[in-house]
C-alpha positions in Angstrom: 101.7 -38.5 173.9 104.8 -39.9 172.2 103.6 -38.7 168.8 103.0 -35.2 170.3 106.5 -35.1 171.8 108.2 -36.2 168.6 106.5 -33.3 166.7 107.4 -30.7 169.3 110.9 -32.0 170.1 112.8 -30.0 167.4 111.3 -26.8 168.7 111.9 -27.5 172.4 115.4 -29.1 172.3 117.2 -27.3 169.5 118.2 -24.2 171.5 119.4 -26.2 174.6 121.4 -28.5 172.4 123.0 -25.6 170.5 124.1 -23.9 173.8 125.3 -27.2 175.2 127.5 -27.8 172.1 128.7 -24.2 172.3 129.6 -24.7 176.0 131.5 -27.9 175.2 133.3 -26.2 172.4 134.5 -23.3 174.7 136.2 -25.8 177.0 137.8 -27.9 174.3 141.2 -27.4 172.5 140.7 -28.2 168.8 143.7 -28.6 166.5 143.1 -28.2 162.8 145.6 -29.4 160.2 145.6 -29.2 156.4 142.6 -26.9 155.9 144.7 -24.3 154.1 145.4 -26.8 151.2 141.9 -26.4 149.9 140.6 -23.2 151.5 142.4 -21.0 148.9 141.3 -22.9 145.8 139.1 -20.8 143.4 136.5 -23.5 143.0 133.7 -24.9 145.2 134.7 -27.3 147.9 132.7 -30.2 149.4 134.2 -30.9 152.8 133.4 -34.6 153.4 133.5 -36.3 156.8 131.8 -39.4 158.2 128.4 -38.8 159.8 129.5 -39.9 163.2 132.1 -37.1 163.5 130.0 -34.1 162.5 130.0 -32.7 166.0 133.5 -31.3 165.5 132.7 -30.1 162.0 129.9 -28.0 163.4 132.3 -26.3 165.8 135.0 -25.8 163.2 132.7 -24.3 160.6 130.7 -22.2 163.0 129.9 -18.8 161.6 131.7 -19.4 158.3 128.6 -19.4 156.2 129.1 -23.0 155.1 126.3 -24.7 153.2 125.0 -28.2 154.2 122.1 -30.4 153.3 119.7 -31.7 155.9 116.7 -34.1 155.5 113.0 -33.2 155.8 112.6 -35.7 158.7 111.7 -34.6 162.3 115.3 -35.3 163.3 116.3 -33.2 160.3 114.2 -30.3 161.5 116.1 -30.4 164.8 119.4 -30.4 162.9 118.2 -27.6 160.7 117.4 -25.4 163.7 120.8 -26.3 165.4 123.0 -25.8 162.3 121.2 -22.6 161.4 122.1 -21.2 164.9 125.7 -22.2 164.1 125.6 -20.0 161.0 125.3 -22.7 158.4 123.2 -22.1 155.2 120.8 -25.0 154.8 119.4 -26.9 151.8 116.7 -29.4 152.7 116.4 -32.8 151.1 117.4 -36.4 151.2 117.5 -39.5 149.1 113.9 -40.3 150.2 112.3 -36.8 149.9 113.3 -33.8 147.9 116.6 -35.4 146.8 116.6 -34.2 143.2 115.7 -30.7 144.0 118.3 -30.6 146.8 121.0 -32.0 144.4 120.2 -29.3 141.8 120.4 -26.6 144.5 123.7 -27.9 145.8 125.2 -27.9 142.3 124.0 -24.3 141.8 125.7 -23.2 145.0 128.9 -25.0 144.4 129.2 -23.5 140.9 129.4 -20.1 142.4 132.6 -21.1 144.3 131.0 -21.6 147.7 131.6 -24.6 150.0 129.5 -27.3 151.6 129.9 -29.6 154.5 128.7 -33.1 153.6 128.4 -36.5 155.2 128.8 -39.0 152.4 127.5 -42.0 154.5 124.5 -40.1 155.9 121.8 -39.7 156.8 121.1 -43.4 157.4 124.3 -45.3 156.4 125.8 -47.8 156.0 128.5 -46.1 158.0 131.9 -45.5 156.4 130.6 -46.2 152.9 130.7 -43.3 150.4 127.4 -42.9 148.5 127.5 -41.8 144.9 125.7 -38.6 145.4 128.7 -36.6 146.6 130.6 -37.6 143.4 127.8 -36.6 141.2 127.6 -33.3 143.0 131.3 -32.6 142.5 131.3 -33.8 138.9 128.3 -31.6 137.8 129.5 -28.5 139.7 133.3 -28.6 139.1 133.8 -28.6 142.9 136.5 -30.7 144.6 135.9 -33.2 147.4 138.0 -32.5 150.5 138.2 -35.5 152.8 138.2 -34.9 156.6 138.9 -37.0 159.7 138.3 -36.1 163.3 138.7 -37.5 166.8 138.9 -36.4 170.5 141.0 -37.9 173.3 138.0 -38.0 175.7 134.6 -38.7 174.2 131.3 -40.5 174.3 130.3 -42.9 171.5 126.6 -43.3 171.0 125.1 -46.7 170.3 123.7 -45.4 167.0 124.4 -46.8 163.5 127.3 -44.3 163.1 128.7 -44.5 166.6 128.2 -40.8 166.9 131.1 -39.1 168.8 130.5 -36.4 171.4 133.7 -35.0 172.8 133.7 -34.6 176.6 134.2 -31.1 178.1 137.9 -30.0 178.4 139.0 -32.7 175.9 141.5 -32.3 173.2 140.4 -32.8 169.6 141.8 -32.8 166.1 140.4 -32.2 162.7 142.5 -33.4 159.7 141.9 -32.3 156.1 143.3 -34.3 153.2 144.2 -33.4 149.6 141.3 -32.2 147.4 140.0 -34.9 145.0 138.4 -33.7 141.7 135.8 -35.7 139.8 136.4 -35.1 136.0 133.3 -34.1 134.0 133.6 -37.2 131.8 134.3 -40.6 133.5 133.6 -44.2 132.7 131.7 -46.3 135.2 135.0 -47.9 136.3 136.7 -44.5 136.8 133.7 -43.2 138.8 133.9 -46.3 141.1 137.7 -45.8 141.5 137.2 -42.2 142.6 134.5 -43.3 145.0 136.8 -45.8 146.6 139.6 -43.2 146.7 137.4 -40.8 148.7 136.3 -43.6 151.0 140.0 -44.7 151.6 141.1 -41.1 152.2 138.3 -40.6 154.8 139.1 -43.8 156.6 142.9 -43.1 156.6 142.3 -39.6 158.0 140.0 -40.9 160.7 142.5 -43.6 161.6 145.3 -41.0 161.8 143.0 -38.7 164.0 142.2 -41.6 166.3 145.9 -42.6 166.6 146.8 -38.9 167.4 144.2 -38.8 170.1 145.4 -42.1 171.7 142.8 -44.5 170.4 143.5 -47.9 168.8 143.1 -47.5 165.0 142.5 -51.2 164.4 
């Protein structure tokens, strides 16, 4: 029975979850800062935010034709259906299955000047650690990485690996965008690691700032 439900869950729950998120979004007041710094750039953009804060990203980018990458897992199929309803364009793949093909497709899309939403610590973590894939994607496509941080004053935090944040209805929320970070086409191993740590630090700083602005300890 459990196996049957796991296989059917994406098809049964995706629409109710989508409408629930939409309903929550209608009641919330979301402040966005810094987006204009990167939006007008004539190159592809990879908007990077921690996996646990993707709820607000889905609301902000709803209907904007943003690309994102989602795994082939059963949970990925649920996300695929939900994010498609939000108007995202989907590339399927992950480090465990279809990763190379997905990376090639992401690079192709970014080279045309389009933008992607990406969680550099997903889909399985460790949380708040930038994986190298996002840097390779930016380096090979010429896109810039745009770090993002988000928080809400009233929210639930799940007991998952990423402490997934779900803002409560009628809450206030903020999404902060930092300065674009390029990855030069030629870098040494040390330079590549320096940029990876730069992206990681920018993401953590923006999240701490968002947490502080929404009244949460940033410790």
